SETIVEX-579142 format. One line per field, with one value per residue (C-alpha): residue number from 1; residue in three letters; x, y, z. Coordinates in Angstrom, 1 decimal. Layout:
N
n	c(NUM,...) .
res	c(ALA,...) .
c1	c(X,...) .
c2	c(Y,...) .
c3	c(Z,...) .
***
This chain:
656
n	c(1,2,3,4,5,6,7,8,9,10,11,12,13,14,15,16,17,18,19,20,21,22,23,24,25,26,27,28,29,30,31,32,33,34,35,36,37,38,39,40,41,42,43,44,45,46,47,48,49,50,51,52,53,54,55,56,57,58,59,60,61,62,63,64,65,66,67,68,69,70,71,72,73,74,75,76,77,78,79,80,81,82,83,84,85,86,87,88,89,90,91,92,93,94,95,96,97,98,99,100,101,102,103,104,105,106,107,108,109,110,111,112,113,114,115,116,117,118,119,120,121,122,123,124,125,126,127,128,129,130,131,132,133,134,135,136,137,138,139,140,141,142,143,144,145,146,147,148,149,150,151,152,153,154,155,156,157,158,159,160,161,162,163,164,165,166,167,168,169,170,171,172,173,174,175,176,177,178,179,180,181,182,183,184,185,186,187,188,189,190,191,192,193,194,195,196,197,198,199,200,201,202,203,204,205,206,207,208,209,210,211,212,213,214,215,216,217,218,219,220,221,222,223,224,225,226,227,228,229,230,231,232,233,234,235,236,237,238,239,240,241,242,243,244,245,246,247,248,249,250,251,252,253,254,255,256,257,258,259,260,261,262,263,264,265,266,267,268,269,270,271,272,273,274,275,276,277,278,279,280,281,282,283,284,285,286,287,288,289,290,291,292,293,294,295,296,297,298,299,300,301,302,303,304,305,306,307,308,309,310,311,312,313,314,315,316,317,318,319,320,321,322,323,324,325,326,327,328,329,330,331,332,333,334,335,336,337,338,339,340,341,342,343,344,345,346,347,348,349,350,351,352,353,354,355,356,357,358,359,360,361,362,363,364,365,366,367,368,369,370,371,372,373,374,375,376,377,378,379,380,381,382,383,384,385,386,387,388,389,390,391,392,393,394,395,396,397,398,399,400,401,402,403,404,405,406,407,408,409,410,411,412,413,414,415,416,417,418,419,420,421,422,423,424,425,426,427,428,429,430,431,432,433,434,435,436,437,438,439,440,441,442,443,444,445,446,447,448,449,450,451,452,453,454,455,456,457,458,459,460,461,462,463,464,465,466,467,468,469,470,471,472,473,474,475,476,477,478,479,480,481,482,483,484,485,486,487,488,489,490,491,492,493,494,495,496,497,498,499,500,501,502,503,504,505,506,507,508,509,510,511,512,513,514,515,516,517,518,519,520,521,522,523,524,525,526,527,528,529,530,531,532,533,534,535,536,537,538,539,540,541,542,543,544,545,546,547,548,549,550,551,552,553,554,555,556,557,558,559,560,561,562,563,564,565,566,567,568,569,570,571,572,573,574,575,576,577,578,579,580,581,582,583,584,585,586,587,588,589,590,591,592,593,594,595,596,597,598,599,600,601,602,603,604,605,606,607,608,609,610,611,612,613,614,615,616,617,618,619,620,621,622,623,624,625,626,627,628,629,630,631,632,633,634,635,636,637,638,639,640,641,642,643,644,645,646,647,648,649,650,651,652,653,654,655,656) .
res	c(MET,ILE,ALA,GLU,ALA,GLY,LEU,ALA,ALA,LEU,TRP,PHE,ALA,ALA,ALA,LEU,ALA,ALA,LEU,GLN,LEU,ALA,LEU,ALA,ALA,VAL,GLY,ILE,ARG,ARG,SER,SER,GLN,PHE,ALA,GLY,PRO,ALA,GLY,SER,ASP,ASP,ARG,GLU,LEU,THR,ARG,GLN,ILE,LEU,ALA,ALA,VAL,ARG,PRO,VAL,ALA,VAL,VAL,GLN,GLY,LEU,LEU,ALA,ALA,VAL,ALA,LEU,ALA,LEU,LEU,ILE,THR,CYS,PHE,MET,ARG,SER,ASP,MET,SER,VAL,LEU,LEU,VAL,ALA,GLU,ASN,SER,HIS,SER,ASP,LYS,PRO,TRP,LEU,TYR,LYS,PHE,ALA,GLY,ALA,TRP,GLY,ASN,HIS,GLU,GLY,SER,MET,LEU,LEU,TRP,VAL,THR,ILE,LEU,GLY,LEU,ALA,GLY,GLY,ALA,VAL,ALA,ILE,LEU,GLU,HIS,ARG,LEU,ALA,ARG,PRO,THR,LEU,VAL,ALA,THR,LEU,GLY,ALA,GLN,ALA,ALA,ILE,ALA,LEU,GLY,PHE,TYR,ALA,PHE,LEU,LEU,LEU,SER,SER,ASN,PRO,PHE,ALA,ARG,VAL,ASP,PRO,ALA,PRO,ALA,ASP,GLY,ASN,GLY,LEU,ASN,PRO,LEU,LEU,GLN,ASP,PRO,GLY,LEU,ALA,PHE,HIS,PRO,PRO,THR,LEU,TYR,ILE,GLY,TYR,VAL,GLY,ILE,SER,VAL,ALA,PHE,SER,PHE,ALA,VAL,GLY,ALA,LEU,VAL,THR,ARG,ASP,VAL,GLY,PRO,ALA,PHE,ALA,ARG,ALA,MET,ARG,PRO,TRP,VAL,LEU,GLY,ALA,TRP,ILE,PHE,LEU,THR,LEU,GLY,ILE,THR,ALA,GLY,SER,TYR,TRP,ALA,TYR,TYR,GLU,LEU,GLY,TRP,GLY,GLY,TRP,TRP,PHE,TRP,ASP,PRO,VAL,GLU,ASN,ALA,SER,LEU,MET,PRO,TRP,LEU,ALA,ALA,THR,ALA,LEU,LEU,HIS,SER,VAL,THR,VAL,LEU,ALA,THR,ARG,ASP,GLY,LEU,ARG,ALA,TRP,THR,VAL,MET,LEU,ALA,VAL,VAL,ALA,PHE,SER,MET,SER,MET,ILE,GLY,THR,PHE,LEU,VAL,ARG,SER,GLY,ILE,LEU,THR,SER,VAL,HIS,ALA,PHE,ALA,VAL,ASP,PRO,LYS,ARG,GLY,ALA,PHE,ILE,LEU,ALA,LEU,LEU,ALA,ILE,TYR,ILE,GLY,GLY,ALA,LEU,LEU,LEU,PHE,ALA,ALA,ARG,VAL,GLY,THR,VAL,ARG,GLN,GLY,ASN,THR,PHE,GLU,VAL,VAL,SER,ARG,GLU,ALA,ALA,LEU,VAL,ALA,ASN,ASN,LEU,LEU,LEU,SER,VAL,ILE,LEU,SER,LEU,VAL,LEU,ILE,PHE,THR,LEU,TYR,PRO,ILE,VAL,ALA,ALA,ALA,PHE,GLY,VAL,GLN,LEU,SER,ILE,GLY,LYS,PRO,PHE,PHE,ASP,LYS,TRP,ILE,GLY,PRO,ILE,ALA,LEU,VAL,LEU,VAL,ALA,VAL,MET,ALA,ALA,GLY,PRO,LEU,LEU,ARG,TRP,ARG,ARG,ASP,ASP,LEU,ASN,ALA,LEU,LEU,GLY,ARG,MET,THR,VAL,PRO,ILE,GLY,VAL,ALA,THR,LEU,THR,LEU,ALA,GLY,LEU,ALA,ILE,PHE,THR,LEU,THR,GLY,HIS,GLY,ILE,GLY,VAL,LEU,PRO,LEU,LEU,GLY,LEU,GLY,LEU,ALA,ALA,GLY,LEU,ALA,ALA,ALA,SER,VAL,ALA,PRO,LEU,TRP,LYS,ARG,ASP,LEU,ARG,ARG,THR,PRO,LEU,PHE,THR,TRP,GLY,MET,VAL,ILE,ALA,HIS,LEU,GLY,ILE,ALA,VAL,SER,LEU,ALA,GLY,MET,ALA,SER,ASP,SER,ALA,PHE,THR,ARG,GLU,THR,LEU,VAL,ALA,THR,ARG,ILE,GLY,GLU,PRO,GLN,ALA,VAL,GLY,PRO,TYR,THR,VAL,THR,LEU,ALA,GLY,ILE,HIS,PRO,VAL,ILE,GLY,PRO,ASN,TRP,SER,ALA,LEU,GLU,ALA,HIS,LEU,VAL,VAL,GLN,ARG,GLY,ASP,GLY,THR,PRO,PHE,SER,LEU,ASN,PRO,GLN,SER,ARG,PHE,PHE,ALA,ASN,PRO,PRO,THR,VAL,THR,ASN,GLU,SER,ALA,ILE,ALA,THR,GLU,LEU,ASP,GLY,GLN,LEU,TYR,THR,VAL,LEU,GLY,GLN,PRO,ASP,ASP,GLN,GLY,ARG,TRP,GLN,LEU,ARG,LEU,TRP,TRP,LYS,PRO,PHE,VAL,THR,LEU,ILE,TRP,ALA,GLY,GLY,ALA,LEU,ILE,ALA,ILE,GLY,GLY,ALA,LEU,SER,LEU,LEU,GLY,ARG,LEU,ARG,ARG,GLU,ARG,ARG,VAL,ARG,HIS,GLU,GLU,GLU,ALA) .
c1	c(-25.3,-24.0,-21.0,-20.2,-20.6,-18.1,-15.7,-16.0,-15.3,-12.2,-10.9,-11.5,-9.8,-6.8,-6.7,-6.7,-3.9,-1.9,-2.8,-1.9,1.5,2.2,1.2,3.3,6.4,6.0,5.3,8.3,10.5,9.3,9.5,13.2,13.8,11.7,12.2,11.4,9.8,6.2,3.8,6.1,4.3,6.5,6.1,2.3,2.0,4.1,1.9,-1.3,0.2,1.2,-2.2,-4.0,-2.6,-4.7,-8.2,-7.1,-6.0,-9.4,-11.5,-9.4,-10.0,-13.8,-14.0,-12.3,-14.8,-17.6,-16.2,-16.0,-19.6,-20.9,-19.1,-20.7,-24.1,-23.6,-22.9,-25.8,-28.2,-26.7,-26.0,-24.7,-24.0,-20.9,-18.2,-16.8,-20.2,-21.0,-17.7,-17.8,-21.4,-24.7,-28.2,-28.9,-25.9,-26.8,-26.5,-23.4,-21.4,-22.7,-21.5,-18.1,-17.8,-17.1,-13.6,-13.4,-11.7,-8.7,-10.2,-12.4,-9.7,-7.4,-10.2,-10.6,-6.8,-6.7,-9.8,-8.3,-5.1,-7.0,-9.0,-5.8,-4.2,-7.3,-7.1,-3.4,-4.3,-7.0,-5.5,-1.8,-0.7,2.6,4.9,6.3,4.2,6.8,7.3,3.6,3.2,6.0,4.3,1.0,2.9,4.4,0.9,-0.3,2.5,1.6,-2.1,-1.5,0.3,-2.6,-5.2,-3.3,-3.3,-7.0,-7.9,-5.5,-5.3,-8.0,-11.1,-13.6,-16.5,-16.0,-19.3,-20.2,-22.5,-24.7,-25.2,-25.5,-28.7,-26.8,-23.2,-20.6,-20.7,-18.1,-15.4,-17.1,-13.9,-14.5,-18.2,-17.6,-18.3,-14.6,-14.4,-16.2,-13.5,-10.2,-9.3,-10.3,-8.3,-5.2,-5.5,-5.9,-2.7,-0.9,-2.1,-1.0,2.5,2.3,1.5,4.5,6.6,5.2,6.2,9.7,9.9,8.6,11.2,14.0,12.9,12.8,15.8,13.5,14.3,14.0,11.7,8.9,8.7,8.7,6.0,3.8,4.5,4.2,0.3,0.1,2.7,0.9,-2.5,-1.1,0.4,-2.9,-4.9,-2.2,-2.4,-6.1,-6.1,-3.4,-5.2,-8.6,-7.1,-5.3,-8.6,-10.5,-8.0,-8.1,-11.9,-12.7,-10.1,-10.6,-6.9,-6.6,-3.7,-3.6,-0.5,0.9,3.6,1.6,3.3,0.2,0.1,3.8,2.8,0.8,3.4,6.3,4.8,3.8,7.4,8.7,6.1,6.9,10.6,9.6,7.2,10.0,12.5,10.2,9.5,13.2,13.4,10.2,11.2,15.0,16.0,18.0,18.1,17.2,18.6,17.5,13.9,13.7,15.2,12.7,9.8,11.1,11.5,8.0,6.4,8.5,7.1,3.5,4.3,5.9,2.8,0.6,2.6,2.6,-1.2,-2.1,0.6,-0.7,2.6,1.1,-1.5,-3.2,-6.7,-5.8,-4.3,-6.1,-4.8,-4.9,-3.3,0.5,0.5,-1.1,1.6,4.1,2.3,2.5,6.1,6.9,5.2,7.1,10.4,9.5,8.4,11.0,13.8,13.0,12.8,16.1,17.7,16.3,17.5,21.0,21.1,19.8,21.1,24.2,22.0,20.4,22.2,23.2,20.8,21.6,23.8,23.3,25.2,25.2,23.2,20.1,16.6,17.6,20.2,17.5,15.2,18.0,18.6,14.9,14.9,17.9,16.3,13.0,15.0,16.7,13.3,11.9,14.8,14.4,10.7,11.2,14.0,12.1,9.0,10.6,13.2,10.7,9.2,12.6,13.6,10.4,11.2,14.4,12.4,13.3,10.2,10.7,8.7,9.7,7.1,6.2,8.9,11.6,10.3,9.8,13.3,15.0,12.7,11.6,15.0,15.5,11.9,12.7,15.8,13.6,11.2,14.0,15.2,11.6,11.3,14.3,13.7,11.0,12.9,16.0,16.5,16.9,20.4,22.4,21.8,23.7,23.8,23.7,20.7,18.9,19.6,18.0,14.9,14.8,14.9,11.2,10.7,13.8,12.5,9.1,10.6,12.9,10.1,7.9,10.7,11.4,7.7,7.5,10.6,9.1,5.9,8.0,9.7,6.3,6.0,4.5,7.0,7.5,9.8,12.7,11.2,7.7,9.3,11.4,8.5,6.3,9.1,9.8,6.1,5.8,8.9,7.7,4.3,6.0,8.3,5.4,3.7,6.9,6.7,3.6,5.3,5.3,3.4,0.2,-2.0,-4.6,-1.9,-0.1,-0.2,-2.4,0.6,2.4,-0.7,-0.7,2.9,2.2,-0.9,0.7,3.7,1.5,-0.5,2.7,3.3,-0.2,0.0,3.4,1.9,-0.9,1.5,3.8,0.9,-0.6,2.8,3.4,0.1,-2.2,-3.6,-4.9,-7.0,-7.9,-10.4,-12.8,-15.8,-19.3,-22.4,-22.5,-18.7,-17.0,-13.6,-11.2,-9.2,-7.6,-10.1,-13.1,-15.1,-16.7,-19.5,-20.9,-24.7,-25.8,-25.4,-28.2,-28.6,-29.2,-29.9,-28.4,-29.1,-26.9,-25.5,-26.4,-24.5,-24.1,-24.0,-22.6,-24.3,-21.5,-22.2,-19.3,-18.6,-15.7,-15.2,-18.4,-19.7,-22.9,-22.9,-23.3,-23.5,-21.2,-22.2,-19.4,-20.5,-19.3,-20.9,-21.5,-21.8,-23.4,-22.1,-19.3,-19.3,-17.1,-17.0,-15.8,-15.4,-17.0,-15.4,-17.3,-15.5,-16.2,-14.3,-13.5,-11.4,-8.5,-8.7,-10.7,-12.1,-11.9,-13.9,-14.0,-16.2,-14.5,-15.8,-17.4,-15.6,-17.0,-17.4,-20.0,-17.6,-17.1,-13.8,-13.5,-10.5,-10.5,-8.1,-7.8,-5.9,-5.1,-5.0,-4.9,-7.4,-4.6,-3.1,-6.0,-6.7,-3.1,-3.6,-6.6,-4.6,-1.8,-4.3,-5.9,-2.5,-1.7,-5.0,-4.4,-0.9,-2.3,-5.1,-2.6,-0.1,-2.9,-4.3,-0.8,0.0,-3.4,-2.7,0.7,-0.7,-3.3,-0.7,1.5,-1.5,-2.4) .
c2	c(9.0,7.4,6.0,9.3,11.1,8.6,9.1,12.9,12.6,10.6,13.2,16.0,14.0,13.5,17.2,18.1,15.6,17.4,20.8,19.4,18.3,21.6,23.7,21.6,21.9,25.6,26.2,24.2,26.0,29.4,28.6,27.9,31.0,33.6,33.9,37.5,39.3,38.6,40.6,40.7,40.0,37.1,35.4,36.0,34.4,31.5,31.0,31.0,28.5,26.1,26.5,25.7,22.2,20.9,21.6,20.4,17.1,16.7,17.4,15.1,12.2,13.0,13.0,9.6,8.3,9.6,7.8,4.5,5.0,5.5,2.4,0.4,1.8,0.5,-2.9,-2.9,-1.8,-4.5,-1.8,-4.1,-1.1,-0.6,-3.0,-3.8,-4.8,-6.9,-8.8,-9.3,-9.5,-11.0,-9.9,-13.1,-12.6,-12.0,-8.4,-8.9,-10.2,-7.3,-4.9,-6.5,-7.5,-3.8,-4.4,-8.1,-7.3,-5.3,-1.9,-1.8,-2.9,-0.2,2.4,1.1,1.4,5.0,5.9,4.8,6.6,9.8,9.5,8.8,11.9,13.9,12.5,13.5,17.0,17.3,15.5,16.1,19.2,18.0,18.5,21.8,23.0,22.6,18.9,18.3,20.0,17.9,14.8,15.7,16.5,13.0,11.5,13.5,12.2,8.6,9.2,11.0,7.9,5.6,8.1,8.1,4.4,4.2,7.0,6.0,2.3,0.8,2.9,1.3,3.3,2.3,1.6,-1.3,-0.9,-2.8,-3.7,-7.5,-9.0,-10.1,-10.3,-13.0,-13.3,-13.1,-15.7,-18.3,-18.6,-14.9,-15.4,-15.5,-13.0,-12.7,-10.6,-7.8,-7.8,-9.2,-6.7,-3.5,-4.5,-5.3,-2.1,0.0,-1.6,-0.9,2.8,3.1,2.1,4.7,7.4,6.3,6.5,10.0,11.1,9.8,11.6,14.8,14.6,14.0,16.9,19.3,17.7,17.1,13.5,13.2,12.1,14.6,13.1,9.5,10.3,11.6,8.6,5.9,5.8,5.3,2.5,0.9,1.2,-0.2,-3.1,-3.9,-3.9,-6.0,-8.5,-8.7,-9.0,-11.7,-13.6,-13.4,-14.3,-17.3,-18.6,-17.9,-20.0,-22.7,-23.3,-22.1,-23.8,-27.3,-28.2,-28.3,-25.9,-22.4,-21.1,-22.4,-19.7,-18.8,-15.7,-13.6,-14.7,-13.6,-10.3,-9.5,-11.1,-9.0,-5.6,-7.0,-8.2,-4.7,-2.9,-5.0,-4.0,-0.4,-0.4,-1.4,1.0,4.0,3.3,3.5,6.8,8.3,7.4,7.2,9.2,6.4,4.6,7.7,6.6,3.0,4.1,6.2,3.3,0.9,3.2,3.1,-0.7,-1.2,0.9,-0.8,-4.2,-2.9,-1.7,-5.0,-6.8,-4.6,-5.3,-9.1,-9.2,-7.0,-7.5,-10.8,-12.5,-14.8,-17.5,-17.6,-17.7,-14.4,-12.7,-10.5,-11.7,-8.6,-7.1,-7.2,-3.6,-2.6,-4.5,-2.5,0.7,-0.5,-1.5,2.0,3.5,1.1,2.2,5.9,5.8,3.4,4.8,8.3,7.5,5.7,8.6,11.1,8.9,8.7,12.5,13.4,10.6,12.6,15.3,12.9,13.4,10.4,9.7,8.5,5.4,2.3,-0.7,-4.2,-5.5,-3.3,-3.2,-1.1,-3.7,-6.5,-4.4,-4.0,-7.8,-8.2,-5.9,-7.7,-11.1,-9.7,-8.2,-11.6,-13.4,-10.6,-10.9,-14.7,-14.5,-11.9,-13.9,-17.2,-15.5,-13.7,-16.2,-18.6,-15.6,-14.4,-17.9,-18.3,-15.1,-17.0,-20.1,-22.1,-23.5,-24.2,-23.8,-23.2,-24.8,-24.9,-27.4,-25.2,-22.1,-23.9,-25.3,-22.0,-19.6,-21.8,-21.8,-18.1,-17.4,-19.5,-17.5,-14.4,-15.7,-16.3,-12.7,-11.5,-13.3,-11.5,-8.0,-6.7,-7.9,-5.8,-2.2,0.7,2.1,-0.4,-3.6,-6.4,-9.9,-11.7,-9.7,-10.5,-14.2,-13.9,-12.4,-15.1,-18.0,-18.6,-18.4,-20.6,-23.1,-23.2,-23.8,-26.5,-28.4,-28.2,-29.6,-32.4,-33.3,-33.4,-35.5,-38.1,-38.0,-38.6,-41.6,-43.2,-43.5,-40.2,-38.7,-35.0,-33.1,-31.0,-27.6,-28.3,-29.6,-26.4,-24.3,-25.7,-25.2,-21.7,-20.8,-21.9,-19.9,-16.8,-17.0,-16.9,-14.1,-12.1,-11.7,-11.1,-7.2,-7.4,-9.1,-7.0,-4.2,-2.6,-3.9,-1.2,1.5,-0.3,1.8,0.5,0.4,-2.0,-4.2,-4.0,-5.2,-8.1,-9.2,-8.9,-10.9,-13.4,-13.6,-14.5,-17.3,-18.6,-18.5,-20.3,-23.0,-23.5,-23.6,-26.1,-28.3,-28.4,-29.5,-32.0,-33.7,-33.4,-36.7,-37.0,-39.7,-39.9,-42.6,-43.9,-45.0,-46.3,-45.2,-46.8,-47.5,-45.9,-44.3,-43.4,-40.1,-39.1,-39.6,-39.5,-42.1,-40.6,-42.5,-41.4,-41.7,-40.3,-37.9,-35.6,-32.5,-29.0,-25.7,-22.4,-18.8,-18.9,-22.5,-26.1,-28.8,-32.4,-32.5,-35.3,-36.3,-37.4,-38.9,-38.1,-39.6,-39.0,-42.1,-42.8,-39.2,-38.1,-38.4,-35.2,-34.3,-32.6,-31.6,-30.9,-30.0,-30.1,-26.9,-25.9,-22.2,-21.4,-17.8,-18.3,-22.2,-23.4,-26.3,-25.7,-27.8,-26.4,-28.0,-28.8,-28.2,-29.3,-27.1,-28.3,-26.9,-29.2,-28.8,-29.2,-32.1,-30.9,-32.8,-32.4,-34.3,-35.4,-37.1,-40.5,-43.4,-46.1,-48.5,-46.4,-45.0,-41.4,-39.7,-38.2,-36.1,-36.1,-34.2,-34.1,-30.9,-30.5,-26.9,-25.4,-22.7,-21.2,-19.9,-17.5,-16.9,-15.7,-13.4,-11.9,-11.4,-9.7,-7.2,-6.6,-5.9,-3.5,-1.7,-1.3,0.0,2.5,3.7,4.0,6.0,8.3,8.9,9.7,12.1,13.9,14.2,15.6,18.1,19.3,19.7,21.7,23.9,24.4) .
c3	c(-19.2,-16.0,-17.8,-19.4,-16.0,-14.5,-17.3,-16.9,-13.2,-14.0,-16.4,-13.9,-11.2,-13.5,-14.3,-10.6,-10.0,-12.6,-11.0,-7.6,-8.8,-10.6,-7.5,-5.3,-7.6,-8.0,-4.3,-3.2,-5.7,-4.7,-0.9,-1.3,-3.4,-1.7,2.0,2.2,5.2,6.2,4.0,0.9,-2.3,-3.3,0.1,0.1,-3.4,-2.3,0.8,-1.4,-3.8,-1.0,0.7,-2.5,-2.7,0.2,-1.2,-4.7,-3.1,-1.3,-4.4,-6.5,-4.2,-4.1,-7.9,-8.1,-5.5,-7.7,-10.7,-8.8,-7.4,-10.9,-12.2,-9.3,-10.3,-13.9,-12.5,-10.1,-13.0,-15.3,-18.0,-20.8,-23.0,-20.8,-22.1,-18.7,-17.4,-20.4,-20.1,-16.3,-15.1,-15.8,-15.0,-13.0,-10.7,-7.0,-6.1,-4.0,-7.0,-9.1,-6.5,-5.9,-9.5,-10.3,-9.1,-9.9,-13.2,-14.6,-15.2,-12.2,-9.8,-11.1,-10.6,-7.0,-6.6,-7.8,-5.8,-2.5,-3.5,-4.1,-0.9,1.0,-0.4,0.6,4.1,4.4,3.3,5.9,8.9,8.7,10.7,12.3,9.3,8.1,5.2,2.5,3.5,3.5,0.1,-1.3,0.1,-1.6,-4.8,-4.7,-4.2,-7.2,-9.3,-8.5,-9.1,-12.4,-13.8,-12.9,-14.2,-17.5,-17.5,-17.0,-19.4,-22.2,-21.9,-19.6,-19.8,-17.4,-18.9,-22.6,-24.4,-26.7,-29.6,-30.1,-26.4,-25.9,-24.5,-21.4,-20.1,-20.0,-16.2,-13.5,-13.1,-10.8,-8.7,-7.8,-6.9,-3.2,-0.5,0.0,-3.2,-1.4,1.3,0.0,-2.8,-1.0,2.1,0.0,-2.0,1.2,2.3,-1.0,-0.9,2.7,1.5,-1.3,1.3,3.3,0.1,-0.6,2.9,2.3,-1.1,0.5,3.3,0.8,-1.4,1.5,3.4,6.4,7.3,11.0,13.9,13.0,9.5,11.0,13.4,10.6,8.4,11.1,11.3,7.6,7.6,10.6,8.9,5.6,7.5,9.3,6.0,4.2,7.1,6.9,3.1,3.0,5.8,4.1,0.7,2.2,3.7,0.5,-1.5,1.2,1.0,-2.5,-4.7,-3.1,-3.0,0.8,1.1,2.7,0.8,-2.5,-3.2,-6.3,-7.9,-7.3,-3.6,-3.5,-5.0,-1.9,0.5,-0.7,0.2,3.6,4.3,3.3,5.3,8.4,8.1,7.5,10.5,12.9,11.3,11.4,15.0,15.8,13.9,15.5,19.1,19.1,16.1,14.5,11.1,9.1,5.7,6.2,6.9,3.7,1.7,3.1,2.2,-1.4,-1.3,0.1,-2.6,-5.2,-4.1,-4.3,-7.9,-8.8,-7.4,-9.5,-12.6,-12.0,-11.5,-14.5,-17.1,-18.5,-17.9,-15.3,-15.4,-12.1,-10.6,-8.9,-12.0,-14.6,-18.0,-20.1,-23.3,-22.8,-24.1,-20.8,-19.0,-20.8,-19.6,-16.0,-16.5,-17.7,-14.7,-12.4,-14.0,-13.7,-10.1,-8.7,-10.9,-10.0,-6.3,-6.3,-8.2,-5.6,-2.8,-4.3,-4.9,-1.4,0.9,1.6,3.1,5.6,8.9,10.9,13.8,17.3,17.6,19.6,20.9,19.4,22.4,22.3,21.0,18.0,17.0,17.3,15.1,12.6,12.6,12.2,9.2,7.6,7.9,6.5,3.6,2.9,2.8,0.6,-1.8,-2.0,-2.6,-5.3,-7.0,-6.9,-8.2,-11.1,-12.2,-14.0,-15.7,-16.9,-17.9,-19.9,-21.9,-23.1,-24.0,-20.9,-19.0,-15.3,-12.1,-8.6,-6.3,-2.6,-1.5,-2.9,-1.2,2.1,2.0,1.5,3.3,6.3,8.1,7.7,9.0,12.1,12.8,12.4,15.0,17.5,17.0,17.4,20.7,22.1,20.7,23.0,26.1,25.2,26.4,24.1,23.3,25.4,27.3,28.9,27.3,30.6,31.7,28.4,28.9,32.4,30.9,28.2,30.8,30.7,26.9,26.3,28.9,27.3,23.9,25.2,27.0,23.9,21.7,24.2,24.4,20.6,20.3,22.6,20.5,17.4,19.1,19.5,15.7,14.8,12.3,12.3,10.0,11.3,10.3,11.7,14.9,15.3,14.3,17.1,19.6,18.6,18.4,22.1,23.0,21.1,22.8,26.2,25.1,23.6,27.0,28.9,28.5,30.6,33.6,36.8,35.1,36.2,33.3,33.7,33.1,30.3,27.1,24.3,21.9,24.3,24.3,20.5,20.3,22.7,20.8,17.4,18.4,20.1,16.8,14.9,17.5,17.0,13.2,13.3,15.5,13.0,10.0,11.8,12.9,9.4,8.0,10.9,11.5,8.4,7.1,3.6,2.0,-1.7,-2.4,-5.0,-3.0,-3.5,-1.7,1.8,2.0,5.1,4.7,7.6,7.8,11.0,13.9,11.6,9.6,6.5,4.6,1.2,1.8,-1.6,-4.5,-5.6,-7.8,-6.4,-8.0,-6.8,-7.7,-10.9,-10.9,-10.7,-8.8,-7.8,-4.0,-1.9,1.3,3.6,7.0,9.4,12.8,15.2,17.4,19.3,18.8,17.2,13.4,11.4,7.7,5.2,1.7,-0.7,-4.3,-7.9,-9.3,-12.9,-13.9,-17.3,-17.5,-18.2,-18.5,-15.6,-13.2,-9.7,-6.5,-3.4,-0.3,2.9,6.1,9.7,12.2,15.7,18.4,17.5,13.7,10.5,8.5,4.9,2.2,-1.6,-4.1,-7.3,-10.5,-10.9,-12.6,-15.0,-12.0,-10.2,-7.7,-6.7,-6.0,-2.6,-1.2,2.6,4.9,8.6,9.5,13.2,14.5,11.0,12.1,14.3,11.0,10.5,14.2,14.4,11.4,13.1,16.3,14.4,12.8,16.2,17.7,14.9,15.4,19.2,18.5,16.0,18.3,21.2,19.1,17.9,21.4,22.8,19.9,20.4,24.1,23.5,21.0,23.4,26.2,23.8,22.8,26.5) .
***
């Protein structure tokens, strides 16, 4: 009965989403038609209709959460009479993979998506009190419209509670590549980010419907954009590290189409975050902010389509019936097409905000947005072009070198603009004054480039892009902390600290990326037991191979003895694992992390001469990539906390 109760909760949630949309539509229409005196019957009825939208949104979100909790219960109990459990779990799986396995598949991940969406709508209904009621109701109506489409998708095309009769004795098991603790963290953080973008989109739709695009709307939307950006940052950072250590190929980003599906919303959300800040604080970029909200949501929808349509083959993708992909494509067309039509119809009602000079912080943010938009466009085109070509019978691939060649230079220009932006004044500034403030960052970048150039002359080749990346990373790090110069650090607002730490995190990540490209050393060898192999500053010796048994796998494990110079030897134990359910062989890397980088080892297959393949990498400063990602998220969290504290203080002062 658990599955039936979950399905019933899903149906009731869908019905409430339809009711929420209907109440919002009727309430908005009546509020524009009946503006009679207080106490009139028409006005009172309109007030009641508008007031009913909030509780409906809350209950809808709770019912979706109940449905997800019941699906998790089915997985934890290994109820093989539920088709989804039988296809994606096994009774011998560790409890963590049963729990997280509930969303490690197509239907479960979509239920997680719509649950977070419903809970977010309920949170907006409870917490948002800054907007005029019609605008808030229109926002909740837009959220209901989004949710309704995905409820229909689940109930009509991808039922997570479908039964199988007769029930199998046991299940097929979870994809071994997903049997990692990261599965419990990575998808939920990404989905919270996607849903935060959908909330921002709903705010934009609500403001367009009620012709209420202005600073108040931006201040209401900004925490959701910032929250979405934080979770997208965490999700992408965690996903990058998961692919790095789990797939055994030694790279942290491959420009896989599904990786790009998460990157594109992040790029759009980054542009939207800067734009909504200008609107909220300086009443500028009104139309641009609304348009970016539409673009950001469109990117999250395109990402959803790519992952679940079955048109991609990827370790990240869910290959499903193409008919389901057509359903998602229809939703994408409805939502994005409808939003663009609404924008086209109402953009003329969006009044121009305050203007600014070419040399100003607003102008730097506009340049930032344009560069982000160019990068986003290139990623989108390079991702979709092979798919479109394949539809016409032409097989081609666009790989990492192509992406790096085209996107790398633009990203470096973006970093230069980012360094200057926080040092500019709002509205109007003087170019000579800016150059004076940039003296230290420019000097740091120049000295770094000079030092690296000398290093290159000593025989250590570095490519042009990594060289520029390291120089700009140093300059950006100096520029990031410049807003703290000559300030009382104890009285500096939290959101200023957040901006500083987030920009510093980008500098740290850029340094890690450039170092990985410039200094990585790779060794692929076929070695016998007892033979030493050199990689970077390390000597690695294969001491033996022995079998090991895990909770639901068996493996051949290498015993590697590692020594750095005259240091103390230590062991690393990469494995080649075999999973029986489903039958799969995976490589489990073994990594030694030091302050200056990582030694990355992978065990391959034996040959007919008694040798074993080993792949060894020395990757200097690669950990800065993920340390920078963590700093970016921490900076975003401090900014969010600082903004919320300031708004609460202002609200209390107004009430007093």
